[in-house]
C-alpha atoms as an extended CHARMM CRD file, in Angstrom:
* protein
*
       266  EXT
         1         1  MET       CA            220.3270000000      -63.2780000000      -75.9380000000  PROA      1               0.0000000000
         2         2  SER       CA            219.6580000000      -60.2380000000      -74.2980000000  PROA      2               0.0000000000
         3         3  PHE       CA            219.4080000000      -56.8650000000      -75.9770000000  PROA      3               0.0000000000
         4         4  GLY       CA            220.8590000000      -53.7670000000      -74.3480000000  PROA      4               0.0000000000
         5         5  THR       CA            218.8410000000      -50.4680000000      -74.2010000000  PROA      5               0.0000000000
         6         6  GLN       CA            220.0910000000      -46.9020000000      -75.1050000000  PROA      6               0.0000000000
         7         7  SER       CA            219.3150000000      -44.0730000000      -72.7360000000  PROA      7               0.0000000000
         8         8  PRO       CA            217.5200000000      -40.9560000000      -74.3020000000  PROA      8               0.0000000000
         9         9  ASP       CA            219.3050000000      -37.7190000000      -74.8660000000  PROA      9               0.0000000000
        10        10  TRP       CA            217.4140000000      -35.6540000000      -72.2320000000  PROA      10              0.0000000000
        11        11  ALA       CA            219.2830000000      -32.4810000000      -73.0260000000  PROA      11              0.0000000000
        12        12  ALA       CA            218.2790000000      -32.5640000000      -76.6970000000  PROA      12              0.0000000000
        13        13  LEU       CA            214.6450000000      -33.3530000000      -75.8100000000  PROA      13              0.0000000000
        14        14  ALA       CA            214.5340000000      -30.3710000000      -73.4260000000  PROA      14              0.0000000000
        15        15  GLU       CA            215.9460000000      -28.0330000000      -76.1150000000  PROA      15              0.0000000000
        16        16  GLN       CA            213.3290000000      -29.1690000000      -78.6240000000  PROA      16              0.0000000000
        17        17  ALA       CA            210.4750000000      -28.6340000000      -76.1220000000  PROA      17              0.0000000000
        18        18  ASP       CA            211.6670000000      -25.0730000000      -75.4420000000  PROA      18              0.0000000000
        19        19  ALA       CA            211.8270000000      -24.3860000000      -79.1880000000  PROA      19              0.0000000000
        20        20  ARG       CA            208.1590000000      -25.5930000000      -79.6040000000  PROA      20              0.0000000000
        21        21  LYS       CA            207.0180000000      -23.3470000000      -76.7670000000  PROA      21              0.0000000000
        22        22  ARG       CA            208.7390000000      -20.3040000000      -78.2740000000  PROA      22              0.0000000000
        23        23  ARG       CA            207.1660000000      -21.0250000000      -81.6530000000  PROA      23              0.0000000000
        24        24  ARG       CA            203.6420000000      -21.3360000000      -80.1760000000  PROA      24              0.0000000000
        25        25  LYS       CA            204.0550000000      -18.0680000000      -78.3170000000  PROA      25              0.0000000000
        26        26  TRP       CA            205.1300000000      -16.1910000000      -81.4290000000  PROA      26              0.0000000000
        27        27  LEU       CA            202.2220000000      -17.5420000000      -83.4010000000  PROA      27              0.0000000000
        28        28  TRP       CA            199.8390000000      -16.4400000000      -80.6740000000  PROA      28              0.0000000000
        29        29  THR       CA            201.4850000000      -13.0440000000      -80.4330000000  PROA      29              0.0000000000
        30        30  GLY       CA            201.4930000000      -12.7670000000      -84.1910000000  PROA      30              0.0000000000
        31        31  GLY       CA            197.8380000000      -13.7210000000      -84.3750000000  PROA      31              0.0000000000
        32        32  GLY       CA            197.1570000000      -11.0960000000      -81.7700000000  PROA      32              0.0000000000
        33        33  VAL       CA            198.9360000000       -8.5200000000      -83.9140000000  PROA      33              0.0000000000
        34        34  VAL       CA            196.8310000000       -9.5050000000      -86.8590000000  PROA      34              0.0000000000
        35        35  ALA       CA            193.6300000000       -9.4610000000      -84.7700000000  PROA      35              0.0000000000
        36        36  THR       CA            194.5690000000       -6.0630000000      -83.3780000000  PROA      36              0.0000000000
        37        37  ALA       CA            195.1720000000       -4.7490000000      -86.8280000000  PROA      37              0.0000000000
        38        38  ALA       CA            191.7320000000       -5.9960000000      -87.9300000000  PROA      38              0.0000000000
        39        39  VAL       CA            190.1200000000       -4.1930000000      -84.9930000000  PROA      39              0.0000000000
        40        40  VAL       CA            191.9440000000       -0.9660000000      -85.7350000000  PROA      40              0.0000000000
        41        41  ALA       CA            190.9620000000       -1.2230000000      -89.3470000000  PROA      41              0.0000000000
        42        42  THR       CA            187.3450000000       -1.7530000000      -88.3840000000  PROA      42              0.0000000000
        43        43  VAL       CA            187.4310000000        1.2580000000      -86.0960000000  PROA      43              0.0000000000
        44        44  ILE       CA            188.9020000000        3.4520000000      -88.8270000000  PROA      44              0.0000000000
        45        45  VAL       CA            186.2410000000        2.4220000000      -91.3450000000  PROA      45              0.0000000000
        46        46  THR       CA            183.4510000000        3.0230000000      -88.7530000000  PROA      46              0.0000000000
        47        47  ALA       CA            184.8460000000        6.4070000000      -87.7830000000  PROA      47              0.0000000000
        48        48  GLY       CA            185.1370000000        7.4930000000      -91.3820000000  PROA      48              0.0000000000
        49        49  GLY       CA            181.6820000000        6.1650000000      -92.2180000000  PROA      49              0.0000000000
        50        50  THR       CA            180.2670000000        9.6010000000      -92.8490000000  PROA      50              0.0000000000
        51        51  GLU       CA            182.6060000000        9.8440000000      -95.7930000000  PROA      51              0.0000000000
        52        52  GLY       CA            181.6210000000        6.4070000000      -97.1360000000  PROA      52              0.0000000000
        53        53  ARG       CA            177.8150000000        6.5200000000      -96.7810000000  PROA      53              0.0000000000
        54        54  GLY       CA            177.0330000000       10.2110000000      -96.9720000000  PROA      54              0.0000000000
        55        55  ALA       CA            176.4920000000       13.0530000000      -94.4650000000  PROA      55              0.0000000000
        56        56  ALA       CA            173.8160000000       13.1730000000      -91.8840000000  PROA      56              0.0000000000
        57        57  ALA       CA            170.4930000000       14.8280000000      -92.7240000000  PROA      57              0.0000000000
        58        58  SER       CA            171.3370000000       17.8830000000      -90.6220000000  PROA      58              0.0000000000
        59        59  ASP       CA            174.5290000000       18.3900000000      -92.6490000000  PROA      59              0.0000000000
        60        60  LEU       CA            172.7900000000       18.3890000000      -96.0170000000  PROA      60              0.0000000000
        61        61  PRO       CA            172.3440000000       21.7530000000      -97.7940000000  PROA      61              0.0000000000
        62        62  SER       CA            168.8040000000       23.1020000000      -98.1690000000  PROA      62              0.0000000000
        63        63  PRO       CA            167.1690000000       23.0130000000     -101.6230000000  PROA      63              0.0000000000
        64        64  LYS       CA            167.8500000000       26.6890000000     -102.0890000000  PROA      64              0.0000000000
        65        65  GLU       CA            171.6170000000       26.0200000000     -101.6490000000  PROA      65              0.0000000000
        66        66  LEU       CA            171.8180000000       23.2250000000     -104.1590000000  PROA      66              0.0000000000
        67        67  PRO       CA            173.7160000000       24.2610000000     -107.3450000000  PROA      67              0.0000000000
        68        68  GLY       CA            172.0260000000       24.3360000000     -110.7030000000  PROA      68              0.0000000000
        69        69  ARG       CA            168.5270000000       25.2140000000     -109.3890000000  PROA      69              0.0000000000
        70        70  SER       CA            166.8610000000       28.5250000000     -110.1850000000  PROA      70              0.0000000000
        71        71  ALA       CA            163.8570000000       29.9440000000     -108.3120000000  PROA      71              0.0000000000
        72        72  GLN       CA            160.6530000000       29.5800000000     -110.2510000000  PROA      72              0.0000000000
        73        73  PRO       CA            158.0190000000       32.3320000000     -109.7120000000  PROA      73              0.0000000000
        74        74  ALA       CA            154.7900000000       31.1340000000     -108.2600000000  PROA      74              0.0000000000
        75        75  PRO       CA            151.6800000000       31.7270000000     -110.3890000000  PROA      75              0.0000000000
        76        76  SER       CA            149.8070000000       34.8690000000     -109.5490000000  PROA      76              0.0000000000
        77        77  PHE       CA            146.1090000000       35.4720000000     -109.8940000000  PROA      77              0.0000000000
        78        78  SER       CA            144.3090000000       38.7730000000     -110.1620000000  PROA      78              0.0000000000
        79        79  SER       CA            141.9870000000       39.5170000000     -107.2610000000  PROA      79              0.0000000000
        80        80  VAL       CA            139.8480000000       41.5760000000     -109.5270000000  PROA      80              0.0000000000
        81        81  ALA       CA            136.8960000000       39.6440000000     -111.0420000000  PROA      81              0.0000000000
        82        82  PRO       CA            136.4240000000       40.0390000000     -114.7910000000  PROA      82              0.0000000000
        83        83  PRO       CA            133.4570000000       42.1090000000     -115.8360000000  PROA      83              0.0000000000
        84        84  PRO       CA            130.3190000000       40.0830000000     -116.5960000000  PROA      84              0.0000000000
        85        85  PRO       CA            129.5620000000       39.5680000000     -120.3010000000  PROA      85              0.0000000000
        86        86  PRO       CA            127.1850000000       42.1270000000     -121.8460000000  PROA      86              0.0000000000
        87        87  ASP       CA            123.5080000000       41.3620000000     -121.6410000000  PROA      87              0.0000000000
        88        88  PRO       CA            122.1240000000       40.7020000000     -125.1360000000  PROA      88              0.0000000000
        89        89  LYS       CA            118.8640000000       42.3810000000     -124.1810000000  PROA      89              0.0000000000
        90        90  GLU       CA            120.6650000000       45.6630000000     -123.5860000000  PROA      90              0.0000000000
        91        91  PHE       CA            121.5220000000       45.7750000000     -127.2960000000  PROA      91              0.0000000000
        92        92  ILE       CA            118.0200000000       45.1480000000     -128.5310000000  PROA      92              0.0000000000
        93        93  SER       CA            116.4130000000       47.4980000000     -126.0730000000  PROA      93              0.0000000000
        94        94  SER       CA            117.8310000000       50.8190000000     -127.3240000000  PROA      94              0.0000000000
        95        95  ALA       CA            118.2910000000       52.1650000000     -130.8800000000  PROA      95              0.0000000000
        96        96  GLY       CA            121.5880000000       53.6570000000     -129.7190000000  PROA      96              0.0000000000
        97        97  LYS       CA            123.1420000000       50.2170000000     -129.1540000000  PROA      97              0.0000000000
        98        98  ASP       CA            121.0980000000       48.1430000000     -131.6200000000  PROA      98              0.0000000000
        99        99  THR       CA            123.0620000000       49.1450000000     -134.7600000000  PROA      99              0.0000000000
       100       100  ALA       CA            123.4160000000       45.8340000000     -136.6440000000  PROA      100             0.0000000000
       101       101  PRO       CA            121.9340000000       45.7180000000     -140.1830000000  PROA      101             0.0000000000
       102       102  LEU       CA            118.1480000000       45.2330000000     -140.0470000000  PROA      102             0.0000000000
       103       103  SER       CA            115.9140000000       44.1780000000     -142.9300000000  PROA      103             0.0000000000
       104       104  ALA       CA            113.2930000000       41.5940000000     -143.9080000000  PROA      104             0.0000000000
       105       105  ASP       CA            116.1710000000       39.4090000000     -145.1350000000  PROA      105             0.0000000000
       106       106  THR       CA            118.0910000000       39.5360000000     -141.8820000000  PROA      106             0.0000000000
       107       107  LEU       CA            114.9390000000       38.8250000000     -139.8410000000  PROA      107             0.0000000000
       108       108  PHE       CA            113.5160000000       36.1940000000     -142.1570000000  PROA      108             0.0000000000
       109       109  PRO       CA            116.4730000000       34.5320000000     -143.9420000000  PROA      109             0.0000000000
       110       110  GLY       CA            116.4010000000       31.5240000000     -146.2250000000  PROA      110             0.0000000000
       111       111  HSD       CA            113.6180000000       29.8860000000     -148.2620000000  PROA      111             0.0000000000
       112       112  SER       CA            112.0640000000       27.7680000000     -145.5210000000  PROA      112             0.0000000000
       113       113  LEU       CA            111.8150000000       27.5040000000     -141.7500000000  PROA      113             0.0000000000
       114       114  THR       CA            112.2380000000       24.3080000000     -139.6840000000  PROA      114             0.0000000000
       115       115  MET       CA            110.7580000000       24.2260000000     -136.1550000000  PROA      115             0.0000000000
       116       116  GLY       CA            111.2480000000       20.7860000000     -134.6590000000  PROA      116             0.0000000000
       117       117  ASP       CA            109.8060000000       18.3490000000     -137.2070000000  PROA      117             0.0000000000
       118       118  ARG       CA            107.7130000000       21.0530000000     -138.8550000000  PROA      118             0.0000000000
       119       119  VAL       CA            108.8810000000       22.6780000000     -142.1110000000  PROA      119             0.0000000000
       120       120  TYR       CA            107.3030000000       25.9020000000     -143.3500000000  PROA      120             0.0000000000
       121       121  THR       CA            107.8110000000       27.3630000000     -146.7880000000  PROA      121             0.0000000000
       122       122  LYS       CA            108.6250000000       31.0930000000     -146.8820000000  PROA      122             0.0000000000
       123       123  GLY       CA            106.4720000000       33.1700000000     -149.2180000000  PROA      123             0.0000000000
       124       124  PRO       CA            106.5440000000       36.9580000000     -149.6920000000  PROA      124             0.0000000000
       125       125  THR       CA            108.3530000000       39.4480000000     -147.5050000000  PROA      125             0.0000000000
       126       126  ALA       CA            107.9650000000       43.2410000000     -147.1340000000  PROA      126             0.0000000000
       127       127  GLY       CA            109.3690000000       46.1370000000     -145.2060000000  PROA      127             0.0000000000
       128       128  THR       CA            108.0730000000       49.7090000000     -144.7270000000  PROA      128             0.0000000000
       129       129  THR       CA            108.5960000000       52.8580000000     -142.6520000000  PROA      129             0.0000000000
       130       130  ASP       CA            104.8240000000       53.3870000000     -142.7030000000  PROA      130             0.0000000000
       131       131  CYS       CA            103.9360000000       51.0030000000     -139.9430000000  PROA      131             0.0000000000
       132       132  ALA       CA            100.2050000000       51.7340000000     -140.0790000000  PROA      132             0.0000000000
       133       133  ALA       CA            100.0740000000       50.8100000000     -143.7040000000  PROA      133             0.0000000000
       134       134  ALA       CA            100.8930000000       47.1730000000     -142.7920000000  PROA      134             0.0000000000
       135       135  THR       CA             98.0700000000       46.8360000000     -140.2740000000  PROA      135             0.0000000000
       136       136  GLU       CA             94.3330000000       46.2840000000     -140.1250000000  PROA      136             0.0000000000
       137       137  GLY       CA             91.8230000000       47.7480000000     -137.6580000000  PROA      137             0.0000000000
       138       138  ALA       CA             93.0140000000       49.9910000000     -134.8480000000  PROA      138             0.0000000000
       139       139  LEU       CA             96.5500000000       48.6430000000     -134.6740000000  PROA      139             0.0000000000
       140       140  GLY       CA             97.8470000000       51.3190000000     -137.0420000000  PROA      140             0.0000000000
       141       141  PRO       CA             97.0460000000       54.2570000000     -134.6550000000  PROA      141             0.0000000000
       142       142  VAL       CA             98.5510000000       52.3140000000     -131.7510000000  PROA      142             0.0000000000
       143       143  LEU       CA            101.8460000000       51.8460000000     -133.5890000000  PROA      143             0.0000000000
       144       144  THR       CA            101.9650000000       55.4290000000     -134.7990000000  PROA      144             0.0000000000
       145       145  ARG       CA            101.1590000000       56.7830000000     -131.3300000000  PROA      145             0.0000000000
       146       146  ASN       CA            104.0320000000       54.7940000000     -129.7930000000  PROA      146             0.0000000000
       147       147  GLY       CA            106.5600000000       55.9050000000     -132.4050000000  PROA      147             0.0000000000
       148       148  CYS       CA            106.9350000000       52.8080000000     -134.6740000000  PROA      148             0.0000000000
       149       149  ASP       CA            109.7990000000       53.4010000000     -137.1080000000  PROA      149             0.0000000000
       150       150  ARG       CA            109.5780000000       50.3430000000     -139.3330000000  PROA      150             0.0000000000
       151       151  MET       CA            107.5760000000       47.2300000000     -139.9420000000  PROA      151             0.0000000000
       152       152  PHE       CA            108.8590000000       44.0160000000     -141.4870000000  PROA      152             0.0000000000
       153       153  ARG       CA            106.5710000000       41.1340000000     -142.5580000000  PROA      153             0.0000000000
       154       154  ALA       CA            106.9100000000       37.6480000000     -144.0150000000  PROA      154             0.0000000000
       155       155  THR       CA            104.4070000000       34.8540000000     -144.7250000000  PROA      155             0.0000000000
       156       156  TYR       CA            105.0460000000       31.1940000000     -144.1930000000  PROA      156             0.0000000000
       157       157  THR       CA            102.8020000000       28.2720000000     -145.2740000000  PROA      157             0.0000000000
       158       158  LYS       CA            102.3880000000       24.5980000000     -144.3680000000  PROA      158             0.0000000000
       159       159  ASP       CA             99.5490000000       22.1440000000     -145.1240000000  PROA      159             0.0000000000
       160       160  GLY       CA             97.0240000000       24.7330000000     -146.1620000000  PROA      160             0.0000000000
       161       161  VAL       CA             97.7180000000       27.0740000000     -143.2430000000  PROA      161             0.0000000000
       162       162  ALA       CA             99.3590000000       30.4980000000     -143.7880000000  PROA      162             0.0000000000
       163       163  VAL       CA            100.9240000000       32.6860000000     -141.1260000000  PROA      163             0.0000000000
       164       164  THR       CA            102.0370000000       36.2960000000     -141.5750000000  PROA      164             0.0000000000
       165       165  VAL       CA            104.6010000000       37.3550000000     -138.9380000000  PROA      165             0.0000000000
       166       166  GLY       CA            105.2830000000       41.0650000000     -138.5050000000  PROA      166             0.0000000000
       167       167  VAL       CA            108.0170000000       42.8440000000     -136.4840000000  PROA      167             0.0000000000
       168       168  ALA       CA            107.5230000000       46.4940000000     -135.5790000000  PROA      168             0.0000000000
       169       169  VAL       CA            110.6390000000       48.4350000000     -134.5570000000  PROA      169             0.0000000000
       170       170  PHE       CA            110.6950000000       51.3040000000     -131.9870000000  PROA      170             0.0000000000
       171       171  GLU       CA            113.3230000000       53.5500000000     -130.4490000000  PROA      171             0.0000000000
       172       172  SER       CA            113.0490000000       52.0340000000     -126.9720000000  PROA      172             0.0000000000
       173       173  ALA       CA            111.8150000000       48.9570000000     -125.1760000000  PROA      173             0.0000000000
       174       174  ALA       CA            109.2280000000       51.0420000000     -123.2600000000  PROA      174             0.0000000000
       175       175  GLN       CA            107.5590000000       52.0910000000     -126.5250000000  PROA      175             0.0000000000
       176       176  ALA       CA            107.4690000000       48.5360000000     -127.7950000000  PROA      176             0.0000000000
       177       177  ALA       CA            106.0140000000       47.2360000000     -124.5230000000  PROA      177             0.0000000000
       178       178  ARG       CA            103.2740000000       49.9090000000     -124.5920000000  PROA      178             0.0000000000
       179       179  ALA       CA            102.4110000000       49.0420000000     -128.1940000000  PROA      179             0.0000000000
       180       180  LYS       CA            101.9810000000       45.4140000000     -127.2200000000  PROA      180             0.0000000000
       181       181  GLU       CA             99.7160000000       46.2490000000     -124.2720000000  PROA      181             0.0000000000
       182       182  GLU       CA             97.5670000000       48.5680000000     -126.3560000000  PROA      182             0.0000000000
       183       183  ALA       CA             97.4460000000       46.3510000000     -129.4000000000  PROA      183             0.0000000000
       184       184  VAL       CA             94.0120000000       45.9290000000     -131.0180000000  PROA      184             0.0000000000
       185       185  GLY       CA             93.3080000000       44.7410000000     -134.5340000000  PROA      185             0.0000000000
       186       186  GLY       CA             96.3240000000       43.1810000000     -136.1360000000  PROA      186             0.0000000000
       187       187  ILE       CA             98.8830000000       43.2070000000     -138.9490000000  PROA      187             0.0000000000
       188       188  ALA       CA             97.6490000000       42.8220000000     -142.5140000000  PROA      188             0.0000000000
       189       189  PRO       CA             98.0740000000       39.3680000000     -143.9540000000  PROA      189             0.0000000000
       190       190  LEU       CA            100.7240000000       39.3420000000     -146.6930000000  PROA      190             0.0000000000
       191       191  SER       CA             99.9390000000       37.2960000000     -149.8160000000  PROA      191             0.0000000000
       192       192  GLY       CA            101.7390000000       36.8410000000     -153.1420000000  PROA      192             0.0000000000
       193       193  ALA       CA            104.7350000000       34.7390000000     -154.3250000000  PROA      193             0.0000000000
       194       194  GLY       CA            102.4620000000       31.6730000000     -154.5230000000  PROA      194             0.0000000000
       195       195  VAL       CA            100.5350000000       32.4470000000     -151.3490000000  PROA      195             0.0000000000
       196       196  PRO       CA             96.8030000000       33.1580000000     -152.0380000000  PROA      196             0.0000000000
       197       197  SER       CA             94.8510000000       35.8890000000     -150.2710000000  PROA      197             0.0000000000
       198       198  PHE       CA             93.8830000000       34.6690000000     -146.7960000000  PROA      198             0.0000000000
       199       199  CYS       CA             92.2630000000       35.9440000000     -143.5260000000  PROA      199             0.0000000000
       200       200  HSD       CA             89.8690000000       38.2980000000     -145.3300000000  PROA      200             0.0000000000
       201       201  SER       CA             86.2090000000       38.2290000000     -144.3150000000  PROA      201             0.0000000000
       202       202  THR       CA             86.7380000000       35.2530000000     -142.0230000000  PROA      202             0.0000000000
       203       203  VAL       CA             88.0710000000       34.4280000000     -138.5900000000  PROA      203             0.0000000000
       204       204  CYS       CA             91.8160000000       34.0210000000     -138.0560000000  PROA      204             0.0000000000
       205       205  ARG       CA             94.0540000000       33.9080000000     -135.0720000000  PROA      205             0.0000000000
       206       206  ARG       CA             96.1170000000       36.9220000000     -133.9730000000  PROA      206             0.0000000000
       207       207  THR       CA             98.9500000000       37.2340000000     -131.4000000000  PROA      207             0.0000000000
       208       208  ALA       CA            101.0940000000       40.1250000000     -130.1240000000  PROA      208             0.0000000000
       209       209  ASN       CA            104.2070000000       40.2080000000     -127.9220000000  PROA      209             0.0000000000
       210       210  SER       CA            107.3990000000       42.2070000000     -127.4380000000  PROA      210             0.0000000000
       211       211  VAL       CA            111.0580000000       41.8510000000     -126.5860000000  PROA      211             0.0000000000
       212       212  GLY       CA            113.4700000000       44.7880000000     -126.3400000000  PROA      212             0.0000000000
       213       213  ARG       CA            112.4960000000       47.5440000000     -128.6730000000  PROA      213             0.0000000000
       214       214  TYR       CA            110.5470000000       45.1500000000     -130.9570000000  PROA      214             0.0000000000
       215       215  THR       CA            106.8700000000       44.2210000000     -131.0030000000  PROA      215             0.0000000000
       216       216  TYR       CA            106.0430000000       41.1460000000     -132.9880000000  PROA      216             0.0000000000
       217       217  PHE       CA            102.7290000000       39.9170000000     -134.3160000000  PROA      217             0.0000000000
       218       218  THR       CA            101.3020000000       36.8490000000     -136.0710000000  PROA      218             0.0000000000
       219       219  TYR       CA             98.1070000000       36.4340000000     -138.1360000000  PROA      219             0.0000000000
       220       220  ALA       CA             97.3190000000       32.7990000000     -138.9210000000  PROA      220             0.0000000000
       221       221  GLY       CA             94.4950000000       31.1880000000     -140.9340000000  PROA      221             0.0000000000
       222       222  PHE       CA             93.5770000000       28.7820000000     -143.6630000000  PROA      222             0.0000000000
       223       223  THR       CA             94.4520000000       29.6400000000     -147.2970000000  PROA      223             0.0000000000
       224       224  SER       CA             91.0600000000       28.1880000000     -148.2650000000  PROA      224             0.0000000000
       225       225  GLY       CA             89.2750000000       30.9160000000     -146.3460000000  PROA      225             0.0000000000
       226       226  LYS       CA             87.9180000000       28.4790000000     -143.7850000000  PROA      226             0.0000000000
       227       227  ARG       CA             87.0010000000       29.9310000000     -140.4220000000  PROA      227             0.0000000000
       228       228  VAL       CA             89.4530000000       29.1760000000     -137.6080000000  PROA      228             0.0000000000
       229       229  THR       CA             88.0780000000       27.5910000000     -134.4460000000  PROA      229             0.0000000000
       230       230  GLU       CA             89.6910000000       26.5780000000     -131.1690000000  PROA      230             0.0000000000
       231       231  ALA       CA             89.7000000000       22.9800000000     -132.4810000000  PROA      231             0.0000000000
       232       232  ASP       CA             92.0770000000       23.9640000000     -135.2590000000  PROA      232             0.0000000000
       233       233  ARG       CA             95.2860000000       23.1190000000     -133.3640000000  PROA      233             0.0000000000
       234       234  GLY       CA             97.3780000000       23.1760000000     -136.5830000000  PROA      234             0.0000000000
       235       235  VAL       CA             96.6780000000       26.8700000000     -136.9970000000  PROA      235             0.0000000000
       236       236  PHE       CA             97.4710000000       27.5820000000     -133.3540000000  PROA      236             0.0000000000
       237       237  GLY       CA            100.6530000000       25.5680000000     -133.5450000000  PROA      237             0.0000000000
       238       238  ALA       CA            101.7850000000       27.3510000000     -136.7720000000  PROA      238             0.0000000000
       239       239  GLY       CA            101.1410000000       30.7690000000     -135.2330000000  PROA      239             0.0000000000
       240       240  ASP       CA            103.0980000000       29.8130000000     -132.0850000000  PROA      240             0.0000000000
       241       241  ASP       CA            105.9760000000       28.5100000000     -134.1700000000  PROA      241             0.0000000000
       242       242  LEU       CA            106.2150000000       31.7770000000     -136.1020000000  PROA      242             0.0000000000
       243       243  ALA       CA            106.0000000000       33.8750000000     -132.8780000000  PROA      243             0.0000000000
       244       244  GLU       CA            108.7860000000       31.8150000000     -131.3850000000  PROA      244             0.0000000000
       245       245  PHE       CA            110.8310000000       32.1680000000     -134.5300000000  PROA      245             0.0000000000
       246       246  ALA       CA            110.4600000000       36.0140000000     -134.4770000000  PROA      246             0.0000000000
       247       247  PHE       CA            111.5170000000       36.0910000000     -130.8230000000  PROA      247             0.0000000000
       248       248  ARG       CA            114.6520000000       33.9820000000     -131.5470000000  PROA      248             0.0000000000
       249       249  GLN       CA            115.6240000000       36.1280000000     -134.5090000000  PROA      249             0.0000000000
       250       250  ILE       CA            115.3450000000       39.3740000000     -132.4580000000  PROA      250             0.0000000000
       251       251  TYR       CA            117.2120000000       37.9290000000     -129.4560000000  PROA      251             0.0000000000
       252       252  ALA       CA            119.9310000000       36.5500000000     -131.7980000000  PROA      252             0.0000000000
       253       253  ARG       CA            120.5970000000       40.1420000000     -132.8280000000  PROA      253             0.0000000000
       254       254  GLY       CA            121.2960000000       40.9430000000     -129.2090000000  PROA      254             0.0000000000
       255       255  GLN       CA            123.5740000000       37.9670000000     -128.7310000000  PROA      255             0.0000000000
       256       256  GLN       CA            125.6090000000       38.7250000000     -131.8020000000  PROA      256             0.0000000000
       257       257  GLN       CA            126.1390000000       42.3870000000     -130.8810000000  PROA      257             0.0000000000
       258       258  ALA       CA            126.9080000000       41.5370000000     -127.2620000000  PROA      258             0.0000000000
       259       259  SER       CA            129.4900000000       38.9880000000     -128.4340000000  PROA      259             0.0000000000
       260       260  ALA       CA            131.0950000000       41.5440000000     -130.8020000000  PROA      260             0.0000000000
       261       261  ALA       CA            131.2460000000       44.1020000000     -127.9240000000  PROA      261             0.0000000000
       262       262  ALA       CA            132.8820000000       41.5450000000     -125.5960000000  PROA      262             0.0000000000
       263       263  ASP       CA            135.4940000000       40.6580000000     -128.2210000000  PROA      263             0.0000000000
       264       264  ALA       CA            136.2730000000       44.3490000000     -128.8060000000  PROA      264             0.0000000000
       265       265  GLY       CA            136.7760000000       44.8820000000     -125.0770000000  PROA      265             0.0000000000
       266       266  ARG       CA            139.3520000000       42.0690000000     -124.6750000000  PROA      266             0.0000000000
C-alpha cells in the first residue's frame, strides 16, 4: 500500500515569513527608539547636573554675601603701654608721700615674731619725738643733726637673748642715709614688761642700716648680763632677724601705699 504525499502551501509559507520579518524589524526599530530615549534622557540629566549637584565654586557667593551673617569687629589693642606700677620705695623715701598711719603698733604688731623656725616673744614698745632720748653715746646728736622726727622701739626675747630694735624717722631718704653713715653709739635697750635690764655695763652687739626715710638699729645681748663675743652666734642671729624684720615692715608700708595709689589711678 502506498501512501500519497500532500504538496506544501508555498504561498501561505511565504506570507508567514514576510510577517516574521516585519515583526523583527519593528522590534528592532522600537528598541532603537527606546535606546534613543535613554540616551536623550542621559544627556538631559548630564546637562542639568549643575542644578542637581550644586553650582561650581566660581559661581558660589562670597562669605560676605551669604545671608544671615553679620560682620564681627576685630579686637583692637592700644598701642600705648600702660604706665609702670609705682615704686614702693618712692612712698617710703619722702614724708610727702609716706602718709600711712605710723606707730609702734603698726611697725611691731602682734605678741610674737616668727622668722623661719625661730619664734621671738615681743616685750615692751615705745615711741617718742625726742629721738636723742632713746639713744646711748653719740647717736643722739647724730639723729638730732640729721633732723630725726620720731623714734619707735620694741624689744624681743628668745632663749635668754634680748634684742631692742629701733626705727628712726626722717623727712627724706638723704637724711636717713646720712644718719646711718654717721652712726656711733646706739639706741638705748628697752626693758620692762617681763624683760629684765640688759646690755648695761657689758658688751652687746649693735647694728645700723637705712631704707627710704628710715634708719633702723638693733641692740642685742644676754638678759643675764653676759658679755657677747663673736662666738655667740645666737645673739648675732637674733640681731639679724630683728634687723630683717624692721626692713620688711618699713618696705611693706611702701608696697601698701603704692598698691593703693595704683588702684586709685585705674
